[in-house]
PQR file of N, CA, C, O and H, with PARSE charges and radii, in Angstrom:
ATOM      1  N   MET A   1       1.057  -1.519  -0.235 -0.4000 1.5000
ATOM      2  CA  MET A   1      -0.085   0.046  -0.149 -0.0000 2.0000
ATOM      3  C   MET A   1       1.019   1.113   0.076  0.5500 1.7000
ATOM      4  O   MET A   1       2.131   0.876   0.548 -0.5500 1.4000
ATOM      5  N   ASN A   2       0.458   2.577  -0.414 -0.4000 1.5000
ATOM      6  CA  ASN A   2       1.416   3.294  -0.830 -0.0000 2.0000
ATOM      7  C   ASN A   2       1.203   4.439   0.558  0.5500 1.7000
ATOM      8  O   ASN A   2       0.164   4.606   1.197 -0.5500 1.4000
ATOM      9  H   ASN A   2      -0.446   2.769  -0.797  0.4000 1.0000
ATOM     10  N   LYS A   3       2.146   4.929   0.703 -0.4000 1.5000
ATOM     11  CA  LYS A   3       2.248   5.870   2.370 -0.0000 2.0000
ATOM     12  C   LYS A   3       1.682   7.037   2.029  0.5500 1.7000
ATOM     13  O   LYS A   3       1.714   7.252   0.817 -0.5500 1.4000
ATOM     14  H   LYS A   3       2.990   4.794   0.184  0.4000 1.0000
ATOM     15  N   LEU A   4       1.167   7.875   2.697 -0.4000 1.5000
ATOM     16  CA  LEU A   4       0.258   8.864   2.335 -0.0000 2.0000
ATOM     17  C   LEU A   4       0.910   9.890   3.730  0.5500 1.7000
ATOM     18  O   LEU A   4       0.934   9.674   4.942 -0.5500 1.4000
ATOM     19  H   LEU A   4       1.141   7.701   3.681  0.4000 1.0000
ATOM     20  N   GLY A   5       1.425  11.141   2.830 -0.4000 1.5000
ATOM     21  CA  GLY A   5       2.138  12.026   3.623 -0.0000 2.0000
ATOM     22  C   GLY A   5       1.530  13.442   3.613  0.5500 1.7000
ATOM     23  O   GLY A   5       0.585  13.623   2.845 -0.5500 1.4000
ATOM     24  H   GLY A   5       1.405  11.317   1.846  0.4000 1.0000
ATOM     25  N   ILE A   6       1.965  14.481   4.383 -0.4000 1.5000
ATOM     26  CA  ILE A   6       1.867  15.837   4.140 -0.0000 2.0000
ATOM     27  C   ILE A   6       2.995  16.531   4.398  0.5500 1.7000
ATOM     28  O   ILE A   6       4.039  16.066   4.855 -0.5500 1.4000
ATOM     29  H   ILE A   6       2.732  14.334   5.007  0.4000 1.0000
ATOM     30  N   PHE A   7       2.748  17.775   4.065 -0.4000 1.5000
ATOM     31  CA  PHE A   7       3.880  18.861   4.353 -0.0000 2.0000
ATOM     32  C   PHE A   7       3.427  19.734   5.481  0.5500 1.7000
ATOM     33  O   PHE A   7       2.502  20.540   5.379 -0.5500 1.4000
ATOM     34  H   PHE A   7       1.900  18.153   3.693  0.4000 1.0000
ATOM     35  N   MET A   8       4.238  19.494   6.726 -0.4000 1.5000
ATOM     36  CA  MET A   8       3.872  20.459   7.619 -0.0000 2.0000
ATOM     37  C   MET A   8       3.487  21.854   7.491  0.5500 1.7000
ATOM     38  O   MET A   8       2.737  22.406   8.297 -0.5500 1.4000
ATOM     39  H   MET A   8       4.989  18.839   6.809  0.4000 1.0000
ATOM     40  N   ASN A   9       3.957  22.376   6.563 -0.4000 1.5000
ATOM     41  CA  ASN A   9       3.230  23.798   6.691 -0.0000 2.0000
ATOM     42  C   ASN A   9       2.062  23.965   5.390  0.5500 1.7000
ATOM     43  O   ASN A   9       1.757  24.921   4.676 -0.5500 1.4000
ATOM     44  H   ASN A   9       4.566  21.928   5.909  0.4000 1.0000
ATOM     45  N   PHE A  10       1.654  22.747   5.459 -0.4000 1.5000
ATOM     46  CA  PHE A  10      -0.233  22.943   5.326 -0.0000 2.0000
ATOM     47  C   PHE A  10      -0.861  23.639   6.094  0.5500 1.7000
ATOM     48  O   PHE A  10      -1.727  24.474   5.835 -0.5500 1.4000
ATOM     49  H   PHE A  10       1.902  21.970   6.038  0.4000 1.0000
ATOM     50  N   TRP A  11      -0.220  23.145   7.600 -0.4000 1.5000
ATOM     51  CA  TRP A  11      -1.097  23.810   8.490 -0.0000 2.0000
ATOM     52  C   TRP A  11      -0.678  25.154   9.079  0.5500 1.7000
ATOM     53  O   TRP A  11      -1.350  25.982   9.694 -0.5500 1.4000
ATOM     54  H   TRP A  11       0.484  22.466   7.811  0.4000 1.0000
ATOM     55  N   GLU A  12       0.773  25.153   8.685 -0.4000 1.5000
ATOM     56  CA  GLU A  12       1.657  26.385   9.678 -0.0000 2.0000
ATOM     57  C   GLU A  12       2.454  27.403   8.731  0.5500 1.7000
ATOM     58  O   GLU A  12       3.244  27.080   7.844 -0.5500 1.4000
ATOM     59  H   GLU A  12       1.319  24.480   8.185  0.4000 1.0000
ATOM     60  N   LYS A  13       2.117  28.580   9.071 -0.4000 1.5000
ATOM     61  CA  LYS A  13       3.216  29.618   7.827 -0.0000 2.0000
ATOM     62  C   LYS A  13       4.614  29.561   8.333  0.5500 1.7000
ATOM     63  O   LYS A  13       5.548  29.582   7.532 -0.5500 1.4000
ATOM     64  H   LYS A  13       1.476  28.842   9.792  0.4000 1.0000
ATOM     65  N   ASN A  14       4.829  29.484   9.732 -0.4000 1.5000
ATOM     66  CA  ASN A  14       6.190  29.647  10.248 -0.0000 2.0000
ATOM     67  C   ASN A  14       6.855  28.454   9.962  0.5500 1.7000
ATOM     68  O   ASN A  14       6.361  27.346  10.174 -0.5500 1.4000
ATOM     69  H   ASN A  14       4.070  29.467  10.383  0.4000 1.0000
ATOM     70  N   TRP A  15       7.957  28.647   9.490 -0.4000 1.5000
ATOM     71  CA  TRP A  15       9.102  27.365   9.012 -0.0000 2.0000
ATOM     72  C   TRP A  15       9.750  27.042  10.358  0.5500 1.7000
ATOM     73  O   TRP A  15      10.368  25.980  10.436 -0.5500 1.4000
ATOM     74  H   TRP A  15       8.359  29.547   9.317  0.4000 1.0000
ATOM     75  N   ASP A  16       9.680  27.791  11.364 -0.4000 1.5000
ATOM     76  CA  ASP A  16      10.342  27.334  12.670 -0.0000 2.0000
ATOM     77  C   ASP A  16       9.385  26.842  13.570  0.5500 1.7000
ATOM     78  O   ASP A  16       9.588  27.001  14.774 -0.5500 1.4000
ATOM     79  H   ASP A  16       9.178  28.654  11.301  0.4000 1.0000
ATOM     80  N   ALA A  17       8.238  26.192  13.124 -0.4000 1.5000
ATOM     81  CA  ALA A  17       7.111  25.962  14.011 -0.0000 2.0000
ATOM     82  C   ALA A  17       7.344  24.774  15.081  0.5500 1.7000
ATOM     83  O   ALA A  17       8.418  24.178  15.008 -0.5500 1.4000
ATOM     84  H   ALA A  17       8.073  26.062  12.147  0.4000 1.0000
ATOM     85  N   ASP A  18       6.283  24.335  16.208 -0.4000 1.5000
ATOM     86  CA  ASP A  18       6.523  23.108  16.857 -0.0000 2.0000
ATOM     87  C   ASP A  18       6.482  22.126  15.973  0.5500 1.7000
ATOM     88  O   ASP A  18       5.508  21.998  15.232 -0.5500 1.4000
ATOM     89  H   ASP A  18       5.410  24.819  16.268  0.4000 1.0000
ATOM     90  N   HIS A  19       7.468  21.354  15.935 -0.4000 1.5000
ATOM     91  CA  HIS A  19       7.658  20.220  15.093 -0.0000 2.0000
ATOM     92  C   HIS A  19       7.000  19.012  15.540  0.5500 1.7000
ATOM     93  O   HIS A  19       6.406  18.126  14.925 -0.5500 1.4000
ATOM     94  H   HIS A  19       8.259  21.459  16.537  0.4000 1.0000
ATOM     95  N   LYS A  20       7.263  19.202  16.797 -0.4000 1.5000
ATOM     96  CA  LYS A  20       6.856  17.813  17.687 -0.0000 2.0000
ATOM     97  C   LYS A  20       5.034  18.056  17.505  0.5500 1.7000
ATOM     98  O   LYS A  20       4.294  17.155  17.110 -0.5500 1.4000
ATOM     99  H   LYS A  20       7.746  19.921  17.296  0.4000 1.0000
ATOM    100  N   LYS A  21       4.651  19.173  17.808 -0.4000 1.5000
ATOM    101  CA  LYS A  21       2.837  19.541  17.652 -0.0000 2.0000
ATOM    102  C   LYS A  21       2.812  18.419  16.274  0.5500 1.7000
ATOM    103  O   LYS A  21       2.358  17.279  16.370 -0.5500 1.4000
ATOM    104  H   LYS A  21       5.252  19.905  18.129  0.4000 1.0000
ATOM    105  N   TYR A  22       3.313  18.919  15.179 -0.4000 1.5000
ATOM    106  CA  TYR A  22       2.868  18.359  13.855 -0.0000 2.0000
ATOM    107  C   TYR A  22       2.724  16.824  13.982  0.5500 1.7000
ATOM    108  O   TYR A  22       1.658  16.210  13.938 -0.5500 1.4000
ATOM    109  H   TYR A  22       3.682  19.845  15.102  0.4000 1.0000
ATOM    110  N   ILE A  23       4.464  16.083  14.212 -0.4000 1.5000
ATOM    111  CA  ILE A  23       4.370  14.981  13.942 -0.0000 2.0000
ATOM    112  C   ILE A  23       3.148  14.235  14.758  0.5500 1.7000
ATOM    113  O   ILE A  23       2.757  13.174  14.272 -0.5500 1.4000
ATOM    114  H   ILE A  23       5.330  16.582  14.248  0.4000 1.0000
ATOM    115  N   LYS A  24       2.533  14.696  15.928 -0.4000 1.5000
ATOM    116  CA  LYS A  24       1.487  14.140  16.844 -0.0000 2.0000
ATOM    117  C   LYS A  24       0.216  14.460  16.102  0.5500 1.7000
ATOM    118  O   LYS A  24      -0.461  13.447  15.929 -0.5500 1.4000
ATOM    119  H   LYS A  24       2.851  15.558  16.323  0.4000 1.0000
ATOM    120  N   LYS A  25      -0.304  15.542  15.619 -0.4000 1.5000
ATOM    121  CA  LYS A  25      -1.243  15.881  14.563 -0.0000 2.0000
ATOM    122  C   LYS A  25      -0.949  14.678  13.487  0.5500 1.7000
ATOM    123  O   LYS A  25      -1.752  13.746  13.429 -0.5500 1.4000
ATOM    124  H   LYS A  25       0.246  16.365  15.759  0.4000 1.0000
ATOM    125  N   ALA A  26       0.057  14.698  12.745 -0.4000 1.5000
ATOM    126  CA  ALA A  26      -0.128  14.007  11.658 -0.0000 2.0000
ATOM    127  C   ALA A  26      -0.374  12.349  11.773  0.5500 1.7000
ATOM    128  O   ALA A  26      -1.071  11.646  11.041 -0.5500 1.4000
ATOM    129  H   ALA A  26       0.709  15.455  12.793  0.4000 1.0000
ATOM    130  N   ALA A  27       0.291  12.030  12.734 -0.4000 1.5000
ATOM    131  CA  ALA A  27      -0.468  10.479  13.370 -0.0000 2.0000
ATOM    132  C   ALA A  27      -1.762  10.318  13.640  0.5500 1.7000
ATOM    133  O   ALA A  27      -2.567   9.503  13.190 -0.5500 1.4000
ATOM    134  H   ALA A  27       0.857  12.602  13.328  0.4000 1.0000
ATOM    135  N   GLU A  28      -1.887  11.208  14.447 -0.4000 1.5000
ATOM    136  CA  GLU A  28      -3.642  11.351  14.712 -0.0000 2.0000
ATOM    137  C   GLU A  28      -4.356  10.811  13.883  0.5500 1.7000
ATOM    138  O   GLU A  28      -4.993   9.767  14.027 -0.5500 1.4000
ATOM    139  H   GLU A  28      -1.232  11.870  14.812  0.4000 1.0000
ATOM    140  N   ILE A  29      -4.257  11.910  12.392 -0.4000 1.5000
ATOM    141  CA  ILE A  29      -5.338  11.536  11.734 -0.0000 2.0000
ATOM    142  C   ILE A  29      -4.907  10.663  10.281  0.5500 1.7000
ATOM    143  O   ILE A  29      -5.359  10.722   9.137 -0.5500 1.4000
ATOM    144  H   ILE A  29      -3.740  12.758  12.275  0.4000 1.0000
ATOM    145  N   GLY A  30      -3.940   9.929  10.838 -0.4000 1.5000
ATOM    146  CA  GLY A  30      -3.772   8.979   9.889 -0.0000 2.0000
ATOM    147  C   GLY A  30      -2.342   9.017   8.406  0.5500 1.7000
ATOM    148  O   GLY A  30      -2.211   8.249   7.452 -0.5500 1.4000
ATOM    149  H   GLY A  30      -3.573   9.882  11.767  0.4000 1.0000
ATOM    150  N   PHE A  31      -1.660  10.014   8.737 -0.4000 1.5000
ATOM    151  CA  PHE A  31      -0.659   9.990   7.630 -0.0000 2.0000
ATOM    152  C   PHE A  31       0.673   9.115   8.204  0.5500 1.7000
ATOM    153  O   PHE A  31       0.993   8.863   9.365 -0.5500 1.4000
ATOM    154  H   PHE A  31      -1.765  10.637   9.512  0.4000 1.0000
ATOM    155  N   ASP A  32       1.218   8.811   7.123 -0.4000 1.5000
ATOM    156  CA  ASP A  32       2.353   7.923   7.363 -0.0000 2.0000
ATOM    157  C   ASP A  32       3.757   9.029   7.252  0.5500 1.7000
ATOM    158  O   ASP A  32       4.675   8.866   8.056 -0.5500 1.4000
ATOM    159  H   ASP A  32       0.958   9.016   6.179  0.4000 1.0000
ATOM    160  N   VAL A  33       3.820   9.882   6.451 -0.4000 1.5000
ATOM    161  CA  VAL A  33       4.956  10.597   6.441 -0.0000 2.0000
ATOM    162  C   VAL A  33       4.815  12.250   6.773  0.5500 1.7000
ATOM    163  O   VAL A  33       4.049  13.004   6.173 -0.5500 1.4000
ATOM    164  H   VAL A  33       3.074  10.015   5.798  0.4000 1.0000
ATOM    165  N   LEU A  34       5.439  12.515   7.517 -0.4000 1.5000
ATOM    166  CA  LEU A  34       5.408  14.055   7.419 -0.0000 2.0000
ATOM    167  C   LEU A  34       6.718  15.235   6.668  0.5500 1.7000
ATOM    168  O   LEU A  34       7.903  15.083   6.964 -0.5500 1.4000
ATOM    169  H   LEU A  34       6.061  11.903   8.005  0.4000 1.0000
ATOM    170  N   GLU A  35       6.463  15.855   6.134 -0.4000 1.5000
ATOM    171  CA  GLU A  35       7.570  16.983   5.550 -0.0000 2.0000
ATOM    172  C   GLU A  35       7.681  17.649   6.166  0.5500 1.7000
ATOM    173  O   GLU A  35       6.670  17.966   6.792 -0.5500 1.4000
ATOM    174  H   GLU A  35       5.500  15.979   5.894  0.4000 1.0000
ATOM    175  N   PHE A  36       9.043  18.412   6.486 -0.4000 1.5000
ATOM    176  CA  PHE A  36       9.443  19.209   6.997 -0.0000 2.0000
ATOM    177  C   PHE A  36      10.008  20.249   5.809  0.5500 1.7000
ATOM    178  O   PHE A  36      10.285  19.721   4.732 -0.5500 1.4000
ATOM    179  H   PHE A  36       9.864  18.154   5.978  0.4000 1.0000
ATOM    180  N   GLN A  37      10.183  21.610   5.934 -0.4000 1.5000
ATOM    181  CA  GLN A  37      10.913  22.614   5.091 -0.0000 2.0000
ATOM    182  C   GLN A  37      12.312  22.150   5.801  0.5500 1.7000
ATOM    183  O   GLN A  37      12.276  21.697   6.945 -0.5500 1.4000
ATOM    184  H   GLN A  37       9.958  22.039   6.809  0.4000 1.0000
ATOM    185  N   ALA A  38      13.524  22.274   5.099 -0.4000 1.5000
ATOM    186  CA  ALA A  38      14.927  21.577   5.430 -0.0000 2.0000
ATOM    187  C   ALA A  38      15.674  22.764   6.311  0.5500 1.7000
ATOM    188  O   ALA A  38      16.420  22.396   7.219 -0.5500 1.4000
ATOM    189  H   ALA A  38      13.553  22.642   4.169  0.4000 1.0000
ATOM    190  N   GLN A  39      15.511  24.032   6.092 -0.4000 1.5000
ATOM    191  CA  GLN A  39      16.237  25.203   6.487 -0.0000 2.0000
ATOM    192  C   GLN A  39      16.047  25.205   8.124  0.5500 1.7000
ATOM    193  O   GLN A  39      17.088  25.502   8.710 -0.5500 1.4000
ATOM    194  H   GLN A  39      14.905  24.331   5.354  0.4000 1.0000
ATOM    195  N   PRO A  40      14.927  24.934   8.966 -0.5600 1.5000
ATOM    196  CA  PRO A  40      14.935  25.129  10.453  0.2800 2.0000
ATOM    197  C   PRO A  40      15.752  23.819  10.877  0.5500 1.7000
ATOM    198  O   PRO A  40      16.431  23.891  11.902 -0.5500 1.4000
ATOM    199  N   LEU A  41      15.730  22.777  10.240 -0.4000 1.5000
ATOM    200  CA  LEU A  41      16.626  21.502  10.500 -0.0000 2.0000
ATOM    201  C   LEU A  41      18.013  22.073  10.891  0.5500 1.7000
ATOM    202  O   LEU A  41      18.526  22.017  12.008 -0.5500 1.4000
ATOM    203  H   LEU A  41      15.179  22.718   9.407  0.4000 1.0000
ATOM    204  N   LEU A  42      18.535  22.642   9.753 -0.4000 1.5000
ATOM    205  CA  LEU A  42      19.648  23.195  10.137 -0.0000 2.0000
ATOM    206  C   LEU A  42      20.243  24.191  11.049  0.5500 1.7000
ATOM    207  O   LEU A  42      21.420  24.547  11.116 -0.5500 1.4000
ATOM    208  H   LEU A  42      18.118  22.688   8.845  0.4000 1.0000
ATOM    209  N   GLU A  43      18.976  24.672  11.910 -0.4000 1.5000
ATOM    210  CA  GLU A  43      19.424  25.404  12.842 -0.0000 2.0000
ATOM    211  C   GLU A  43      19.425  24.990  14.068  0.5500 1.7000
ATOM    212  O   GLU A  43      19.809  25.692  15.004 -0.5500 1.4000
ATOM    213  H   GLU A  43      18.020  24.382  11.856  0.4000 1.0000
ATOM    214  N   MET A  44      18.784  23.227  14.240 -0.4000 1.5000
ATOM    215  CA  MET A  44      18.288  22.769  15.477 -0.0000 2.0000
ATOM    216  C   MET A  44      19.227  21.860  15.965  0.5500 1.7000
ATOM    217  O   MET A  44      19.622  21.034  15.142 -0.5500 1.4000
ATOM    218  H   MET A  44      18.472  22.658  13.479  0.4000 1.0000
ATOM    219  N   SER A  45      19.727  21.795  17.195 -0.4000 1.5000
ATOM    220  CA  SER A  45      20.755  20.770  18.011 -0.0000 2.0000
ATOM    221  C   SER A  45      20.652  19.139  17.594  0.5500 1.7000
ATOM    222  O   SER A  45      19.648  18.494  17.291 -0.5500 1.4000
ATOM    223  H   SER A  45      19.407  22.466  17.864  0.4000 1.0000
ATOM    224  N   ASP A  46      21.446  18.898  17.649 -0.4000 1.5000
ATOM    225  CA  ASP A  46      21.524  17.207  17.351 -0.0000 2.0000
ATOM    226  C   ASP A  46      20.583  16.624  18.491  0.5500 1.7000
ATOM    227  O   ASP A  46      19.653  15.891  18.155 -0.5500 1.4000
ATOM    228  H   ASP A  46      22.261  19.422  17.895  0.4000 1.0000
ATOM    229  N   ASP A  47      20.743  16.850  19.486 -0.4000 1.5000
ATOM    230  CA  ASP A  47      19.468  16.419  20.582 -0.0000 2.0000
ATOM    231  C   ASP A  47      18.325  16.885  20.264  0.5500 1.7000
ATOM    232  O   ASP A  47      17.360  16.141  20.436 -0.5500 1.4000
ATOM    233  H   ASP A  47      21.498  17.446  19.759  0.4000 1.0000
ATOM    234  N   HIS A  48      18.095  18.311  19.686 -0.4000 1.5000
ATOM    235  CA  HIS A  48      16.603  18.468  19.585 -0.0000 2.0000
ATOM    236  C   HIS A  48      15.985  17.511  18.189  0.5500 1.7000
ATOM    237  O   HIS A  48      14.932  16.879  18.270 -0.5500 1.4000
ATOM    238  H   HIS A  48      18.879  18.916  19.547  0.4000 1.0000
ATOM    239  N   ILE A  49      16.880  17.549  16.882 -0.4000 1.5000
ATOM    240  CA  ILE A  49      16.713  16.710  16.033 -0.0000 2.0000
ATOM    241  C   ILE A  49      16.327  14.962  16.311  0.5500 1.7000
ATOM    242  O   ILE A  49      15.447  14.343  15.714 -0.5500 1.4000
ATOM    243  H   ILE A  49      17.736  18.063  16.816  0.4000 1.0000
ATOM    244  N   ARG A  50      17.246  14.408  17.373 -0.4000 1.5000
ATOM    245  CA  ARG A  50      16.979  13.447  17.870 -0.0000 2.0000
ATOM    246  C   ARG A  50      15.708  13.012  18.643  0.5500 1.7000
ATOM    247  O   ARG A  50      15.156  11.927  18.459 -0.5500 1.4000
ATOM    248  H   ARG A  50      17.962  14.911  17.858  0.4000 1.0000
ATOM    249  N   SER A  51      15.324  13.878  19.455 -0.4000 1.5000
ATOM    250  CA  SER A  51      14.140  14.056  19.930 -0.0000 2.0000
ATOM    251  C   SER A  51      12.949  13.816  18.956  0.5500 1.7000
ATOM    252  O   SER A  51      12.036  13.016  19.162 -0.5500 1.4000
ATOM    253  H   SER A  51      15.773  14.760  19.604  0.4000 1.0000
ATOM    254  N   LEU A  52      13.084  14.602  17.892 -0.4000 1.5000
ATOM    255  CA  LEU A  52      11.927  14.669  16.950 -0.0000 2.0000
ATOM    256  C   LEU A  52      11.920  13.414  16.157  0.5500 1.7000
ATOM    257  O   LEU A  52      10.874  13.093  15.593 -0.5500 1.4000
ATOM    258  H   LEU A  52      13.826  15.252  17.725  0.4000 1.0000
ATOM    259  N   ARG A  53      13.174  12.535  16.035 -0.4000 1.5000
ATOM    260  CA  ARG A  53      13.044  11.401  15.404 -0.0000 2.0000
ATOM    261  C   ARG A  53      12.408  10.220  16.285  0.5500 1.7000
ATOM    262  O   ARG A  53      11.803   9.241  15.848 -0.5500 1.4000
ATOM    263  H   ARG A  53      14.024  12.795  16.493  0.4000 1.0000
ATOM    264  N   ALA A  54      12.712  10.569  17.771 -0.4000 1.5000
ATOM    265  CA  ALA A  54      12.096   9.570  18.720 -0.0000 2.0000
ATOM    266  C   ALA A  54      10.640   9.235  18.898  0.5500 1.7000
ATOM    267  O   ALA A  54      10.039   8.194  19.163 -0.5500 1.4000
ATOM    268  H   ALA A  54      13.204  11.365  18.125  0.4000 1.0000
ATOM    269  N   LEU A  55      10.248  10.598  18.637 -0.4000 1.5000
ATOM    270  CA  LEU A  55       9.008  10.531  18.975 -0.0000 2.0000
ATOM    271  C   LEU A  55       8.322  10.303  17.387  0.5500 1.7000
ATOM    272  O   LEU A  55       7.253   9.708  17.255 -0.5500 1.4000
ATOM    273  H   LEU A  55      10.736  11.443  18.422  0.4000 1.0000
ATOM    274  N   ALA A  56       8.818  10.663  16.629 -0.4000 1.5000
ATOM    275  CA  ALA A  56       8.172  10.022  15.188 -0.0000 2.0000
ATOM    276  C   ALA A  56       8.138   8.798  15.290  0.5500 1.7000
ATOM    277  O   ALA A  56       7.059   8.297  14.975 -0.5500 1.4000
ATOM    278  H   ALA A  56       9.686  11.147  16.737  0.4000 1.0000
ATOM    279  N   ASP A  57       8.958   8.092  15.629 -0.4000 1.5000
ATOM    280  CA  ASP A  57       9.584   6.512  15.846 -0.0000 2.0000
ATOM    281  C   ASP A  57       8.386   5.858  16.368  0.5500 1.7000
ATOM    282  O   ASP A  57       7.882   4.821  15.937 -0.5500 1.4000
ATOM    283  H   ASP A  57       9.835   8.499  15.885  0.4000 1.0000
ATOM    284  N   GLU A  58       7.846   6.829  17.683 -0.4000 1.5000
ATOM    285  CA  GLU A  58       7.078   6.421  19.044 -0.0000 2.0000
ATOM    286  C   GLU A  58       5.851   6.471  18.474  0.5500 1.7000
ATOM    287  O   GLU A  58       5.035   5.696  18.974 -0.5500 1.4000
ATOM    288  H   GLU A  58       8.255   7.672  18.034  0.4000 1.0000
ATOM    289  N   VAL A  59       5.382   7.308  17.368 -0.4000 1.5000
ATOM    290  CA  VAL A  59       3.848   7.039  16.919 -0.0000 2.0000
ATOM    291  C   VAL A  59       3.946   6.695  15.478  0.5500 1.7000
ATOM    292  O   VAL A  59       2.838   6.543  14.962 -0.5500 1.4000
ATOM    293  H   VAL A  59       6.044   7.937  16.961  0.4000 1.0000
ATOM    294  N   GLY A  60       4.892   6.541  14.734 -0.4000 1.5000
ATOM    295  CA  GLY A  60       5.087   5.746  13.647 -0.0000 2.0000
ATOM    296  C   GLY A  60       5.135   6.556  12.359  0.5500 1.7000
ATOM    297  O   GLY A  60       4.634   5.979  11.394 -0.5500 1.4000
ATOM    298  H   GLY A  60       5.791   6.665  15.153  0.4000 1.0000
ATOM    299  N   ILE A  61       5.594   7.679  12.155 -0.4000 1.5000
ATOM    300  CA  ILE A  61       5.526   8.862  11.279 -0.0000 2.0000
ATOM    301  C   ILE A  61       6.768   8.923  10.990  0.5500 1.7000
ATOM    302  O   ILE A  61       7.660   9.172  11.801 -0.5500 1.4000
ATOM    303  H   ILE A  61       6.001   8.148  12.938  0.4000 1.0000
ATOM    304  N   GLU A  62       6.956   8.630   9.445 -0.4000 1.5000
ATOM    305  CA  GLU A  62       8.391   8.543   8.727 -0.0000 2.0000
ATOM    306  C   GLU A  62       8.258  10.314   8.506  0.5500 1.7000
ATOM    307  O   GLU A  62       7.288  11.016   8.221 -0.5500 1.4000
ATOM    308  H   GLU A  62       6.231   8.428   8.786  0.4000 1.0000
ATOM    309  N   LEU A  63       9.715  10.647   8.783 -0.4000 1.5000
ATOM    310  CA  LEU A  63       9.896  12.245   8.515 -0.0000 2.0000
ATOM    311  C   LEU A  63      10.726  12.003   7.403  0.5500 1.7000
ATOM    312  O   LEU A  63      11.411  11.026   7.101 -0.5500 1.4000
ATOM    313  H   LEU A  63      10.503  10.076   9.014  0.4000 1.0000
ATOM    314  N   THR A  64      10.427  13.636   6.576 -0.4000 1.5000
ATOM    315  CA  THR A  64      11.127  13.671   5.397 -0.0000 2.0000
ATOM    316  C   THR A  64      11.703  15.435   5.262  0.5500 1.7000
ATOM    317  O   THR A  64      11.358  16.263   6.106 -0.5500 1.4000
ATOM    318  H   THR A  64       9.870  14.429   6.821  0.4000 1.0000
ATOM    319  N   TYR A  65      12.336  15.688   4.430 -0.4000 1.5000
ATOM    320  CA  TYR A  65      12.167  17.270   4.182 -0.0000 2.0000
ATOM    321  C   TYR A  65      12.732  17.607   3.047  0.5500 1.7000
ATOM    322  O   TYR A  65      13.552  16.932   2.425 -0.5500 1.4000
ATOM    323  H   TYR A  65      12.615  15.016   3.744  0.4000 1.0000
ATOM    324  N   SER A  66      12.173  18.973   2.671 -0.4000 1.5000
ATOM    325  CA  SER A  66      12.574  19.526   1.114 -0.0000 2.0000
ATOM    326  C   SER A  66      12.903  20.786   1.334  0.5500 1.7000
ATOM    327  O   SER A  66      12.827  21.389   2.405 -0.5500 1.4000
ATOM    328  H   SER A  66      11.507  19.521   3.176  0.4000 1.0000
ATOM    329  N   LEU A  67      13.360  21.276   0.061 -0.4000 1.5000
ATOM    330  CA  LEU A  67      14.337  22.384   0.089 -0.0000 2.0000
ATOM    331  C   LEU A  67      13.580  23.194  -1.076  0.5500 1.7000
ATOM    332  O   LEU A  67      13.374  22.571  -2.117 -0.5500 1.4000
ATOM    333  H   LEU A  67      13.422  20.786  -0.808  0.4000 1.0000
ATOM    334  N   GLY A  68      13.070  24.774  -0.974 -0.4000 1.5000
ATOM    335  CA  GLY A  68      12.215  25.189  -1.970 -0.0000 2.0000
ATOM    336  C   GLY A  68      13.496  25.882  -3.079  0.5500 1.7000
ATOM    337  O   GLY A  68      14.358  26.731  -2.852 -0.5500 1.4000
ATOM    338  H   GLY A  68      13.238  25.280  -0.128  0.4000 1.0000
ATOM    339  N   LEU A  69      13.173  25.110  -4.310 -0.4000 1.5000
ATOM    340  CA  LEU A  69      14.479  25.654  -5.238 -0.0000 2.0000
ATOM    341  C   LEU A  69      14.165  27.113  -5.789  0.5500 1.7000
ATOM    342  O   LEU A  69      13.088  27.682  -5.610 -0.5500 1.4000
ATOM    343  H   LEU A  69      12.473  24.419  -4.494  0.4000 1.0000
ATOM    344  N   ASP A  70      15.160  27.601  -6.428 -0.4000 1.5000
ATOM    345  CA  ASP A  70      15.063  28.840  -7.792 -0.0000 2.0000
ATOM    346  C   ASP A  70      14.545  28.120  -8.868  0.5500 1.7000
ATOM    347  O   ASP A  70      14.848  26.973  -9.197 -0.5500 1.4000
ATOM    348  H   ASP A  70      16.035  27.139  -6.573  0.4000 1.0000
ATOM    349  N   ARG A  71      13.636  28.973  -9.463 -0.4000 1.5000
ATOM    350  CA  ARG A  71      13.085  28.784 -10.943 -0.0000 2.0000
ATOM    351  C   ARG A  71      14.228  28.698 -11.846  0.5500 1.7000
ATOM    352  O   ARG A  71      14.000  28.100 -12.898 -0.5500 1.4000
ATOM    353  H   ARG A  71      13.390  29.905  -9.196  0.4000 1.0000
ATOM    354  N   ALA A  72      15.616  29.240 -11.645 -0.4000 1.5000
ATOM    355  CA  ALA A  72      16.723  29.407 -12.345 -0.0000 2.0000
ATOM    356  C   ALA A  72      17.005  27.661 -12.845  0.5500 1.7000
ATOM    357  O   ALA A  72      17.978  27.367 -13.539 -0.5500 1.4000
ATOM    358  H   ALA A  72      15.801  29.725 -10.791  0.4000 1.0000
TER
END
């Protein structure tokens, strides 16, 4: 069966939002994958990233990220 995912910023306009909130929300409504904007991840500590990963594993959400590319 195909996995169903959603981009966190479908719900949030701020790139640096509460990622844990949206990991839980995506799991609660039945998504398999949650996509983040990559830039805030570059500014997070390793411990914070590990905590996001642990939560995602706990609730059964796969995490991914994307970059907005220029038109050129």
